[in-house]
C-alpha atoms as a printed R data frame, in Angstrom:
    type eleno elety resid chain resno       x       y       z
1   ATOM     1    CA   MET     A     1 129.588 112.934  73.192
2   ATOM     2    CA   LYS     A     2 130.752 111.180  76.347
3   ATOM     3    CA   LEU     A     3 131.163 114.545  78.079
4   ATOM     4    CA   PHE     A     4 127.645 115.540  77.005
5   ATOM     5    CA   ALA     A     5 126.175 112.306  78.358
6   ATOM     6    CA   ALA     A     6 128.088 112.731  81.617
7   ATOM     7    CA   GLY     A     7 126.753 116.268  81.927
8   ATOM     8    CA   ILE     A     8 123.155 115.104  81.435
9   ATOM     9    CA   ILE     A     9 123.580 112.394  84.066
10  ATOM    10    CA   ALA     A    10 125.085 114.905  86.499
11  ATOM    11    CA   LEU     A    11 122.172 117.272  85.891
12  ATOM    12    CA   PHE     A    12 119.706 114.447  86.527
13  ATOM    13    CA   ALA     A    13 121.443 113.474  89.753
14  ATOM    14    CA   PHE     A    14 121.497 117.119  90.895
15  ATOM    15    CA   THR     A    15 117.767 117.463  90.199
16  ATOM    16    CA   ILE     A    16 116.922 114.274  92.069
17  ATOM    17    CA   SER     A    17 118.980 115.372  95.052
18  ATOM    18    CA   PHE     A    18 116.807 118.474  95.368
19  ATOM    19    CA   ALA     A    19 113.549 116.623  94.775
20  ATOM    20    CA   GLN     A    20 111.933 115.851  98.109
21  ATOM    21    CA   ASN     A    21 109.149 113.531  99.014
22  ATOM    22    CA   GLU     A    22 106.718 115.071 101.476
23  ATOM    23    CA   GLN     A    23 105.772 112.007 103.491
24  ATOM    24    CA   SER     A    24 104.712 112.833 107.026
25  ATOM    25    CA   PRO     A    25 103.602 110.748 110.022
26  ATOM    26    CA   ILE     A    26 100.120 110.674 111.522
27  ATOM    27    CA   VAL     A    27 100.084 113.027 114.517
28  ATOM    28    CA   GLU     A    28  97.482 114.262 116.996
29  ATOM    29    CA   LYS     A    29  96.915 117.998 116.885
30  ATOM    30    CA   ASP     A    30  94.556 120.628 118.242
31  ATOM    31    CA   ILE     A    31  92.496 121.855 115.283
32  ATOM    32    CA   MET     A    32  89.229 123.793 115.295
33  ATOM    33    CA   TYR     A    33  87.782 121.985 112.311
34  ATOM    34    CA   LYS     A    34  84.405 123.327 111.208
35  ATOM    35    CA   ASN     A    35  81.475 121.727 109.461
36  ATOM    36    CA   TRP     A    36  81.215 122.618 105.772
37  ATOM    37    CA   LYS     A    37  78.951 122.368 102.736
38  ATOM    38    CA   TYR     A    38  81.005 122.106  99.532
39  ATOM    39    CA   PRO     A    39  79.944 121.299  95.947
40  ATOM    40    CA   LEU     A    40  80.623 117.798  94.672
41  ATOM    41    CA   VAL     A    41  83.060 117.758  91.754
42  ATOM    42    CA   ALA     A    42  80.907 115.261  89.861
43  ATOM    43    CA   THR     A    43  77.524 117.003  90.132
44  ATOM    44    CA   ASP     A    44  78.061 120.439  91.749
45  ATOM    45    CA   GLU     A    45  75.413 119.515  94.327
46  ATOM    46    CA   LYS     A    46  76.274 120.513  97.895
47  ATOM    47    CA   ALA     A    47  77.495 117.863 100.327
48  ATOM    48    CA   GLU     A    48  77.703 118.458 104.096
49  ATOM    49    CA   LEU     A    49  80.561 117.098 106.181
50  ATOM    50    CA   ARG     A    50  78.391 115.951 109.083
51  ATOM    51    CA   ASP     A    51  76.325 113.862 106.670
52  ATOM    52    CA   LEU     A    52  79.459 112.344 105.141
53  ATOM    53    CA   VAL     A    53  80.965 111.269 108.494
54  ATOM    54    CA   LYS     A    54  77.719 109.834 109.893
55  ATOM    55    CA   GLY     A    55  77.950 106.140 110.707
56  ATOM    56    CA   ASN     A    56  81.620 105.740 109.771
57  ATOM    57    CA   LYS     A    57  84.305 104.229 111.978
58  ATOM    58    CA   LEU     A    58  86.895 106.425 110.236
59  ATOM    59    CA   THR     A    59  86.573 109.296 107.769
60  ATOM    60    CA   ILE     A    60  89.719 110.429 105.962
61  ATOM    61    CA   LEU     A    61  89.572 113.954 104.541
62  ATOM    62    CA   VAL     A    62  92.278 114.573 101.951
63  ATOM    63    CA   TYR     A    63  92.915 118.042 100.542
64  ATOM    64    CA   TRP     A    64  94.544 117.902  97.110
65  ATOM    65    CA   ALA     A    65  95.392 119.822  93.951
66  ATOM    66    CA   PRO     A    66  95.205 118.109  90.521
67  ATOM    67    CA   TRP     A    67  98.657 119.264  89.376
68  ATOM    68    CA   CYS     A    68 100.401 118.170  92.573
69  ATOM    69    CA   HIS     A    69 102.926 115.330  92.197
70  ATOM    70    CA   ASN     A    70 102.358 114.344  95.819
71  ATOM    71    CA   TRP     A    71  98.610 113.915  95.296
72  ATOM    72    CA   GLN     A    72  99.402 111.831  92.205
73  ATOM    73    CA   HIS     A    73 101.625 109.669  94.428
74  ATOM    74    CA   ASP     A    74  98.922 109.081  97.076
75  ATOM    75    CA   ALA     A    75  95.827 108.803  94.864
76  ATOM    76    CA   PRO     A    76  96.270 105.163  93.706
77  ATOM    77    CA   PHE     A    77  96.651 103.677  97.174
78  ATOM    78    CA   LEU     A    78  93.893 105.867  98.612
79  ATOM    79    CA   GLU     A    79  91.521 104.390  96.037
80  ATOM    80    CA   LYS     A    80  92.847 100.924  96.916
81  ATOM    81    CA   PHE     A    81  92.117 101.567 100.611
82  ATOM    82    CA   TYR     A    82  88.616 102.798  99.769
83  ATOM    83    CA   GLU     A    83  87.779  99.721  97.721
84  ATOM    84    CA   LYS     A    84  89.247  97.410 100.360
85  ATOM    85    CA   TYR     A    85  87.832  98.944 103.551
86  ATOM    86    CA   HIS     A    86  84.727 100.959 102.663
87  ATOM    87    CA   LYS     A    87  82.487  98.005 103.564
88  ATOM    88    CA   ASP     A    88  84.132  97.871 107.010
89  ATOM    89    CA   GLY     A    89  83.328 101.492 107.900
90  ATOM    90    CA   LEU     A    90  85.949 103.606 106.096
91  ATOM    91    CA   GLU     A    91  84.965 106.750 104.217
92  ATOM    92    CA   ILE     A    92  87.401 108.861 102.224
93  ATOM    93    CA   VAL     A    93  86.423 112.351 101.087
94  ATOM    94    CA   GLY     A    94  88.592 114.373  98.728
95  ATOM    95    CA   ILE     A    95  88.574 118.187  98.920
96  ATOM    96    CA   GLY     A    96  89.870 119.769  95.718
97  ATOM    97    CA   GLU     A    97  91.850 122.999  95.750
98  ATOM    98    CA   TYR     A    98  93.556 125.552  93.480
99  ATOM    99    CA   ASP     A    99  92.528 124.409  89.997
100 ATOM   100    CA   PRO     A   100  89.394 124.499  87.813
101 ATOM   101    CA   VAL     A   101  86.756 121.839  88.344
102 ATOM   102    CA   GLU     A   102  87.418 120.366  84.887
103 ATOM   103    CA   SER     A   103  91.039 119.723  85.887
104 ATOM   104    CA   MET     A   104  89.812 118.010  89.051
105 ATOM   105    CA   LYS     A   105  87.513 115.794  86.997
106 ATOM   106    CA   LEU     A   106  90.372 114.799  84.694
107 ATOM   107    CA   SER     A   107  92.569 113.856  87.657
108 ATOM   108    CA   LEU     A   108  89.817 111.803  89.284
109 ATOM   109    CA   THR     A   109  89.212 109.996  86.005
110 ATOM   110    CA   GLU     A   110  92.922 109.341  85.508
111 ATOM   111    CA   PHE     A   111  93.266 107.690  88.916
112 ATOM   112    CA   LYS     A   112  89.832 106.008  88.752
113 ATOM   113    CA   ILE     A   113  88.749 107.649  92.018
114 ATOM   114    CA   THR     A   114  85.361 106.407  93.236
115 ATOM   115    CA   PHE     A   115  85.182 107.996  96.710
116 ATOM   116    CA   PRO     A   116  83.250 111.286  97.029
117 ATOM   117    CA   VAL     A   117  85.150 114.454  96.150
118 ATOM   118    CA   VAL     A   118  84.101 118.058  96.797
119 ATOM   119    CA   TYR     A   119  85.942 121.294  96.140
120 ATOM   120    CA   GLU     A   120  86.667 124.421  98.154
121 ATOM   121    CA   SER     A   121  88.646 126.614  95.729
122 ATOM   122    CA   ILE     A   122  89.260 126.697  91.966
123 ATOM   123    CA   ASN     A   123  92.089 129.197  91.614
124 ATOM   124    CA   ARG     A   124  95.716 129.245  92.799
125 ATOM   125    CA   SER     A   125  95.385 132.889  93.809
126 ATOM   126    CA   GLN     A   126  93.017 131.767  96.597
127 ATOM   127    CA   LYS     A   127  95.706 129.811  98.442
128 ATOM   128    CA   GLN     A   128  95.979 131.955 101.576
129 ATOM   129    CA   LYS     A   129  92.232 132.575 101.727
130 ATOM   130    CA   THR     A   130  91.080 128.969 102.069
131 ATOM   131    CA   ASP     A   131  90.102 127.030 105.177
132 ATOM   132    CA   HIS     A   132  92.593 124.447 103.947
133 ATOM   133    CA   TYR     A   133  95.402 126.995 104.413
134 ATOM   134    CA   THR     A   134  94.130 127.948 107.871
135 ATOM   135    CA   TYR     A   135  93.879 124.357 109.079
136 ATOM   136    CA   ARG     A   136  97.182 123.097 107.767
137 ATOM   137    CA   THR     A   137  99.213 126.038 109.011
138 ATOM   138    CA   SER     A   138  97.553 125.700 112.433
139 ATOM   139    CA   THR     A   139  98.845 122.104 112.677
140 ATOM   140    CA   GLY     A   140 102.395 122.939 111.607
141 ATOM   141    CA   ASP     A   141 102.336 122.343 107.849
142 ATOM   142    CA   ALA     A   142 104.920 124.796 106.488
143 ATOM   143    CA   ARG     A   143 104.821 123.584 102.872
144 ATOM   144    CA   ASN     A   144 104.094 125.984 100.044
145 ATOM   145    CA   TRP     A   145 100.893 124.386  98.745
146 ATOM   146    CA   GLY     A   146 100.015 121.716 101.296
147 ATOM   147    CA   SER     A   147  98.810 119.033  98.909
148 ATOM   148    CA   PRO     A   148  97.939 116.482 100.046
149 ATOM   149    CA   TYR     A   149  96.913 117.320 103.610
150 ATOM   150    CA   TYR     A   150  94.866 114.948 105.755
151 ATOM   151    CA   VAL     A   151  92.376 115.236 108.597
152 ATOM   152    CA   LEU     A   152  91.396 111.864 110.114
153 ATOM   153    CA   LEU     A   153  88.051 111.781 111.900
154 ATOM   154    CA   THR     A   154  86.959 109.021 114.286
155 ATOM   155    CA   PRO     A   155  83.682 109.064 116.274
156 ATOM   156    CA   SER     A   156  85.450 109.441 119.646
157 ATOM   157    CA   MET     A   157  87.016 112.728 118.521
158 ATOM   158    CA   LEU     A   158  83.871 114.276 117.010
159 ATOM   159    CA   GLU     A   159  81.814 117.004 118.656
160 ATOM   160    CA   LYS     A   160  78.241 115.763 118.914
161 ATOM   161    CA   LYS     A   161  76.660 118.980 117.656
162 ATOM   162    CA   GLY     A   162  77.443 122.548 116.661
163 ATOM   163    CA   ASP     A   163  79.472 124.114 113.889
164 ATOM   164    CA   THR     A   164  82.764 122.697 115.163
165 ATOM   165    CA   VAL     A   165  83.224 119.072 114.080
166 ATOM   166    CA   THR     A   166  86.392 118.422 116.112
167 ATOM   167    CA   LYS     A   167  88.802 120.332 118.337
168 ATOM   168    CA   HIS     A   168  91.503 117.679 118.459
169 ATOM   169    CA   THR     A   169  92.214 114.865 116.027
170 ATOM   170    CA   ASN     A   170  94.843 113.141 113.896
171 ATOM   171    CA   VAL     A   171  96.303 114.900 110.865
172 ATOM   172    CA   ILE     A   172  99.007 114.318 108.278
173 ATOM   173    CA   ASN     A   173 101.012 117.385 107.278
174 ATOM   174    CA   GLY     A   174 102.050 115.881 103.942
175 ATOM   175    CA   GLU     A   175 101.817 112.658 101.989
176 ATOM   176    CA   MET     A   176 100.487 109.617 103.799
177 ATOM   177    CA   ILE     A   177 103.030 106.898 104.538
178 ATOM   178    CA   GLU     A   178 101.175 104.021 102.938
179 ATOM   179    CA   THR     A   179 102.016 101.282 105.445
180 ATOM   180    CA   GLU     A   180 101.355 103.549 108.431
181 ATOM   181    CA   GLY     A   181  98.087 104.702 106.881
182 ATOM   182    CA   GLU     A   182  96.818 101.169 106.372
183 ATOM   183    CA   ALA     A   183  97.806 100.177 109.910
184 ATOM   184    CA   PHE     A   184  95.880 103.194 111.266
185 ATOM   185    CA   ILE     A   185  92.846 102.327 109.132
186 ATOM   186    CA   ARG     A   186  92.759  98.718 110.272
187 ATOM   187    CA   LYS     A   187  93.050  99.690 113.933
188 ATOM   188    CA   ALA     A   188  90.276 102.296 113.625
189 ATOM   189    CA   LEU     A   189  88.020  99.747 111.917
190 ATOM   190    CA   GLY     A   190  88.714  97.085 114.560
191 ATOM   191    CA   LEU     A   191  90.542  94.801 112.124
192 ATOM   192    CA   PRO     A   192  93.640  92.755 113.033
193 ATOM   193    CA   PRO     A   193  97.017  94.137 111.930
194 ATOM   194    CA   THR     A   194  98.467  92.885 108.681
195 ATOM   195    CA   ASP     A   195 101.741  90.988 108.428
196 ATOM   196    CA   PRO     A   196 104.351  93.747 107.914
197 ATOM   197    CA   LYS     A   197 106.337  91.426 105.659
198 ATOM   198    CA   ALA     A   198 103.383  91.185 103.312
199 ATOM   199    CA   SER     A   199 102.964  94.953 103.031
200 ATOM   200    CA   ALA     A   200 104.668  96.714 100.185
201 ATOM   201    CA   SER     A   201 106.825  99.619 101.281
202 ATOM   202    CA   SER     A   202 105.773 103.094 100.212
203 ATOM   203    CA   SER     A   203 107.532 104.683  97.265
204 ATOM   204    CA   ASN     A   204 109.717 107.726  97.909
205 ATOM   205    CA   LYS     A   205 109.603 109.044  94.362
206 ATOM   206    CA   ALA     A   206 107.154 111.900  94.842
207 ATOM   207    CA   GLU     A   207 108.324 115.469  94.375
208 ATOM   208    CA   VAL     A   208 107.660 118.803  96.005
209 ATOM   209    CA   CYS     A   209 104.343 120.255  94.833
210 ATOM   210    CA   ASP     A   210 104.959 123.015  92.335
211 ATOM   211    CA   PRO     A   211 102.272 123.809  89.718
212 ATOM   212    CA   ASP     A   212 104.909 125.245  87.378
213 ATOM   213    CA   ALA     A   213 107.382 122.354  87.592
214 ATOM   214    CA   PRO     A   214 107.514 119.515  85.047
215 ATOM   215    CA   ALA     A   215 106.204 116.192  86.331
216 ATOM   216    CA   THR     A   216 109.446 114.320  85.715
217 ATOM   217    CA   LEU     A   217 112.856 114.761  84.159
218 ATOM   218    CA   LYS     A   218 113.635 112.123  81.564
219 ATOM   219    CA   LEU     A   219 117.094 111.377  80.320
220 ATOM   220    CA   PRO     A   220 117.591 111.465  76.542
221 ATOM   221    CA   PRO     A   221 118.988 108.290  74.981
222 ATOM   222    CA   VAL     A   222 122.769 108.234  74.949
223 ATOM   223    CA   LYS     A   223 124.204 107.415  71.541
224 ATOM   224    CA   LYS     A   224 127.289 105.288  71.380
225 ATOM   225    CA   PRO     A   225 130.233 106.981  69.642
């Protein structure tokens, strides 16, 4: 029994050692990001990007897939940021990918997401055909699925008119680092920085996005001999 328990613990440790978080810093990149009209997950009515960014001091676009562990890691604090800073000029827009709309709705309900969410694709076979794939690979994201992936839009980096919304802006090729993200938000909104000692550090427990992988590995209870 002791050998069995030791084997389970070793397996758990081995699995954790190969689990990676996909946190990535905010970086400036050239990106030919185009205007779009995508259906809203909630209503299926079309929403246009230029309308969504209008009047905001910062618009965070987050591409995500419902089954992705990394999206599940970021979703709670993104909603927290939205509730905290929306009145100050922050907009967050989710762009769903690679799963049916009903799955997207379930995920948004689970994490109590209130910011607007649209969708580009609804099938995993579309991965290399999406604008999401084009954008993220153009900015150096070499991950398999690229969820989440962020494009951060501020007025100074927006094209005033035309189909191209921006040619150069900040992106995140992975999960947002929570403390860095909040610092960026506050600066973009013209708010004073927070006390770093009062900020909770970001968790590093997220895993690589894999739609076929189990969410977590739980150890069975070890019985005493």
